[in-house]
C-alpha positions as a Markdown table, in Angstrom:
| # | Residue | x | y | z |
|---|---|---|---|---|
| 1 | Met | 0.0 | 0.2 | 0.1 |
| 2 | Lys | 1.2 | 3.5 | -1.0 |
| 3 | Asn | 2.0 | 5.6 | 1.8 |
| 4 | Ile | -0.1 | 9.5 | 1.3 |
| 5 | Asp | 3.6 | 11.0 | 1.6 |
| 6 | Phe | 4.2 | 9.2 | -2.2 |
| 7 | Tyr | 1.5 | 11.4 | -3.4 |
| 8 | Ser | 2.2 | 15.2 | -4.3 |
| 9 | Ser | 0.0 | 17.1 | -6.1 |
| 10 | Val | 2.0 | 17.2 | -9.3 |
| 11 | Asn | 1.7 | 13.5 | -9.6 |
| 12 | Leu | -2.2 | 13.5 | -8.8 |
| 13 | Leu | -2.8 | 15.9 | -11.4 |
| 14 | Ala | -0.9 | 13.6 | -13.9 |
| 15 | Glu | -2.8 | 10.9 | -12.7 |
| 16 | Glu | -6.2 | 13.0 | -13.2 |
| 17 | Arg | -4.6 | 14.0 | -17.1 |
| 18 | Ala | -3.5 | 10.1 | -17.7 |
| 19 | Leu | -7.4 | 9.1 | -16.9 |
| 20 | Glu | -9.1 | 11.5 | -19.1 |
| 21 | Phe | -12.0 | 9.8 | -21.3 |
| 22 | Leu | -12.8 | 11.2 | -25.4 |
| 23 | Glu | -16.5 | 11.1 | -24.5 |
| 24 | Leu | -19.0 | 10.0 | -21.7 |
| 25 | Arg | -22.3 | 8.6 | -22.4 |
| 26 | Ile | -24.9 | 7.7 | -19.7 |
| 27 | Glu | -23.7 | 4.0 | -20.9 |
| 28 | Asp | -20.6 | 4.6 | -19.9 |
| 29 | Phe | -21.2 | 6.0 | -16.4 |
| 30 | Leu | -23.3 | 3.0 | -16.0 |
| 31 | Gly | -20.1 | 0.5 | -17.1 |
| 32 | Ile | -17.6 | 2.4 | -15.1 |
| 33 | Gly | -20.0 | 1.4 | -11.7 |
| 34 | Glu | -20.3 | -2.1 | -13.3 |
| 35 | Ile | -16.4 | -2.2 | -13.2 |
| 36 | Ala | -16.3 | -1.2 | -10.1 |
| 37 | Lys | -18.8 | -3.2 | -8.4 |
| 38 | Ser | -17.4 | -6.4 | -10.2 |
| 39 | Ile | -14.0 | -5.8 | -8.7 |
| 40 | Ala | -15.1 | -5.0 | -5.4 |
| 41 | Glu | -17.7 | -8.1 | -5.4 |
| 42 | Ser | -14.5 | -10.3 | -6.4 |
| 43 | Arg | -12.5 | -9.3 | -3.5 |
| 44 | Asn | -15.7 | -9.1 | -1.2 |
| 45 | Leu | -15.2 | -5.4 | -0.6 |
| 46 | Pro | -17.8 | -3.7 | 1.9 |
| 47 | Ile | -18.1 | -0.4 | -0.3 |
| 48 | Ala | -20.9 | 1.6 | -1.5 |
| 49 | Val | -19.9 | 2.6 | -5.2 |
| 50 | Gly | -21.5 | 5.6 | -6.7 |
| 51 | Val | -20.9 | 7.4 | -10.3 |
| 52 | Lys | -22.4 | 10.7 | -10.7 |
| 53 | Lys | -23.1 | 12.8 | -13.7 |
| 54 | Ile | -22.4 | 16.1 | -12.2 |
| 55 | Asp | -25.3 | 15.5 | -9.6 |
| 56 | Trp | -27.2 | 13.1 | -10.7 |
| 57 | Phe | -26.5 | 9.4 | -9.5 |
| 58 | Ile | -26.3 | 7.2 | -12.6 |
| 59 | Phe | -24.6 | 4.3 | -10.8 |
| 60 | Leu | -25.1 | 3.5 | -7.0 |
| 61 | Val | -24.8 | -0.1 | -5.3 |
| 62 | Ser | -24.2 | -1.0 | -1.3 |
| 63 | Leu | -22.2 | -4.2 | -1.0 |
| 64 | Pro | -22.5 | -6.5 | 1.8 |
| 65 | Gly | -20.6 | -5.0 | 4.8 |
| 66 | Ser | -21.3 | -1.5 | 3.3 |
| 67 | Thr | -23.3 | 0.6 | 5.4 |
| 68 | Pro | -26.1 | 3.8 | 5.0 |
| 69 | Glu | -22.9 | 5.7 | 6.3 |
| 70 | Asn | -21.0 | 5.0 | 3.2 |
| 71 | His | -23.8 | 6.9 | 1.4 |
| 72 | Ser | -23.0 | 10.1 | 3.6 |
| 73 | Trp | -19.0 | 9.6 | 2.3 |
| 74 | Leu | -20.1 | 9.2 | -1.6 |
| 75 | Glu | -22.4 | 12.9 | -1.1 |
| 76 | Arg | -19.6 | 14.3 | 0.8 |
| 77 | Lys | -16.8 | 13.2 | -1.6 |
| 78 | Ala | -19.1 | 14.5 | -4.4 |
| 79 | Arg | -19.6 | 17.7 | -3.2 |
| 80 | Val | -15.7 | 17.8 | -3.2 |
| 81 | Val | -15.1 | 16.6 | -7.0 |
| 82 | Asn | -17.8 | 19.2 | -8.2 |
| 83 | Leu | -16.4 | 22.1 | -6.3 |
| 84 | Asn | -12.9 | 21.7 | -8.0 |
| 85 | His | -13.4 | 19.1 | -10.2 |
| 86 | His | -10.0 | 17.2 | -8.8 |
| 87 | Ser | -10.0 | 14.2 | -6.7 |
| 88 | Thr | -10.6 | 13.8 | -3.0 |
| 89 | Leu | -7.2 | 13.1 | -2.4 |
| 90 | Tyr | -5.6 | 15.5 | -4.7 |
| 91 | Glu | -7.6 | 18.4 | -3.1 |
| 92 | Arg | -6.3 | 16.9 | 0.4 |
| 93 | Val | -3.0 | 16.6 | -0.9 |
| 94 | Asn | -2.6 | 19.8 | -2.1 |
| 95 | Ala | -4.1 | 21.6 | 0.5 |
| 96 | Asp | -1.6 | 19.8 | 2.6 |
| 97 | Glu | 1.3 | 21.0 | 0.6 |
| 98 | Arg | 0.3 | 24.8 | 1.0 |
| 99 | Gly | -0.2 | 24.4 | 4.4 |
| 100 | Val | -3.5 | 25.5 | 4.1 |
| 101 | Asp | -7.1 | 24.3 | 6.0 |
| 102 | Trp | -9.0 | 23.3 | 2.8 |
| 103 | Phe | -12.4 | 23.7 | 4.4 |
| 104 | Lys | -11.5 | 27.4 | 5.1 |
| 105 | Asp | -10.0 | 27.9 | 2.2 |
| 106 | Asn | -13.0 | 26.8 | 0.4 |
| 107 | Asn | -15.7 | 27.9 | 2.5 |
| 108 | Cys | -16.8 | 24.4 | 3.6 |
| 109 | Ser | -17.6 | 22.3 | 6.3 |
| 110 | Glu | -16.4 | 18.6 | 7.4 |
| 111 | Leu | -20.1 | 18.1 | 7.5 |
| 112 | Thr | -20.9 | 18.0 | 4.0 |
| 113 | His | -17.6 | 17.8 | 2.3 |
| 114 | Ala | -14.8 | 15.2 | 2.9 |
| 115 | Ile | -10.9 | 15.1 | 1.3 |
| 116 | His | -10.5 | 11.6 | 1.9 |
| 117 | Gly | -9.7 | 9.2 | -0.7 |
| 118 | Gly | -12.1 | 7.9 | -3.2 |
| 119 | Gly | -13.7 | 10.6 | -4.9 |
| 120 | Leu | -12.3 | 10.8 | -8.5 |
| 121 | Pro | -13.3 | 13.0 | -11.4 |
| 122 | Leu | -14.5 | 12.2 | -14.7 |
| 123 | Ile | -13.3 | 14.5 | -17.4 |
| 124 | Thr | -13.8 | 14.4 | -21.0 |
| 125 | Lys | -11.4 | 15.7 | -23.4 |
| 126 | Asn | -13.9 | 18.1 | -25.2 |
| 127 | Lys | -16.8 | 18.8 | -22.3 |
| 128 | Gly | -13.8 | 19.3 | -19.2 |
| 129 | Phe | -15.6 | 17.9 | -16.1 |
| 130 | Val | -18.6 | 15.9 | -16.4 |
| 131 | Gly | -19.0 | 13.7 | -13.1 |
| 132 | Ser | -17.1 | 11.6 | -10.4 |
| 133 | Leu | -16.5 | 8.2 | -9.8 |
| 134 | Leu | -17.3 | 8.0 | -5.8 |
| 135 | Leu | -15.8 | 4.9 | -3.7 |
| 136 | Ser | -16.5 | 4.5 | 0.4 |
| 137 | Gly | -15.6 | 1.9 | 2.6 |
| 138 | Leu | -11.7 | 1.2 | 2.6 |
| 139 | Pro | -9.4 | 3.3 | 3.9 |
| 140 | His | -9.2 | 6.5 | 2.2 |
| 141 | Leu | -6.0 | 5.9 | 0.1 |
| 142 | Glu | -7.2 | 1.9 | -0.8 |
| 143 | Asp | -10.6 | 3.9 | -2.2 |
| 144 | His | -8.5 | 6.4 | -4.1 |
| 145 | Leu | -6.1 | 3.3 | -5.8 |
| 146 | Leu | -9.6 | 1.2 | -6.3 |
| 147 | Gly | -11.1 | 4.4 | -8.4 |
| 148 | Val | -8.2 | 4.6 | -10.2 |
| 149 | Glu | -7.8 | 1.0 | -10.5 |
| 150 | Val | -11.5 | 1.3 | -12.2 |
| 151 | Leu | -10.9 | 4.1 | -14.6 |
| 152 | Thr | -8.0 | 2.4 | -15.5 |
| 153 | Glu | -9.7 | -0.8 | -16.6 |
| 154 | Phe | -12.7 | 1.2 | -18.5 |
| 155 | Leu | -10.2 | 2.9 | -20.6 |
| 156 | Ala | -8.4 | -0.2 | -21.6 |
| 157 | Arg | -11.8 | -1.7 | -22.4 |
| 158 | Lys | -12.7 | 1.2 | -24.5 |
| 159 | Arg | -9.5 | 1.2 | -26.3 |
| 160 | Ser | -9.9 | -2.5 | -27.0 |
| 161 | Leu | -12.8 | -1.7 | -28.9 |
| 162 | His | -11.8 | 0.8 | -31.1 |
């Protein structure tokens, strides 16, 4: 498991660029969710998964072992991604690097926003930010890494079709 010290805002931004899409249609949001669900089920992960098109859940599932609290985390992570169009881990690391209180800097509350890994932006080359992949139930770095794995797998499948 990678330590948070491994991450920098620079490499997290590079990771976001590497995970850009040409376009995303509704069926793609569903496909991303299905990949996340499939990986989580195969590993018996007690998580909730959400895929949102801005503020609209296109895909939402709670797997065995997850709790209603996980849905609160999904919403709080989604608000962070929607606010600045970056991953929740990027927001946390960037604030740490700058030595600022993210919540004060963004005029937000920990009650409504969560800067814990597991919220990743869905970015297209033409339209920019279009939504988010949200995971909750694992330690926050593992939520982030699972999200990266899901988006990497989705992109690989899309490339194999073209």
